C-alpha positions, -999 to +999 in steps of 0.1 A: +218+117+300+231+127+264+211+131+231+212+118+194+192+130+164+191+114+137+173+115+105+149+082+095+127+070+070+094+057+080+079+026+064+047+008+073+053+022+108+086+006+110+121+020+115+156+003+102+185+022+116+217+010+128+225+034+157+262+051+160+289+034+175+292+059+204+251+049+217+255+021+246+231-014+246+204-002+273+172+013+277+164+048+256+135+070+251+126+077+215+113+111+203+097+110+171+087+142+154+069+145+121+052+164+098+016+155+105+012+175+067+028+143+052-002+117+059-028+136+049-005+142+015+001+106+010-041+098+016-047+123-015-020+107-038-033+073-032-071+087-031-065+104-071-045+076-077-071+054-071-094+076-088-069+075-124-069+036-121-109+030-115-112+056-142-090+033-169-104+005-158-135+020-169-128+028-204-108+006-212-120-027-200-159-027-207-164-067-197-183-096-208-222-094-207-235-121-186-250-134-215-218-146-226-200-158-192-233-186-185-229-196-216-194-204-215-205-221-179-227-240-201-202-252-224-180-261-193-200-278-177-209-298-211-175-314-209-173-326-171-208-345-184-188-364-213 
């Protein structure tokens, strides 16, 4: 039995890598060693990004008052009845 060590990137729980020519076709065991801290750091980065996005939405997108939306719907419906 022989061993080959390759550095790969995992994305969306997938590995895409062509193996070296010296590795023959057939069954093989795959061992993955990864840094457990990486997932926690990614979760924190995603959380910070989402919080920043939500704060921008809250400060820059006041939205429309319900009355204005209801009025626009009523005007649109009147156009249907003509």
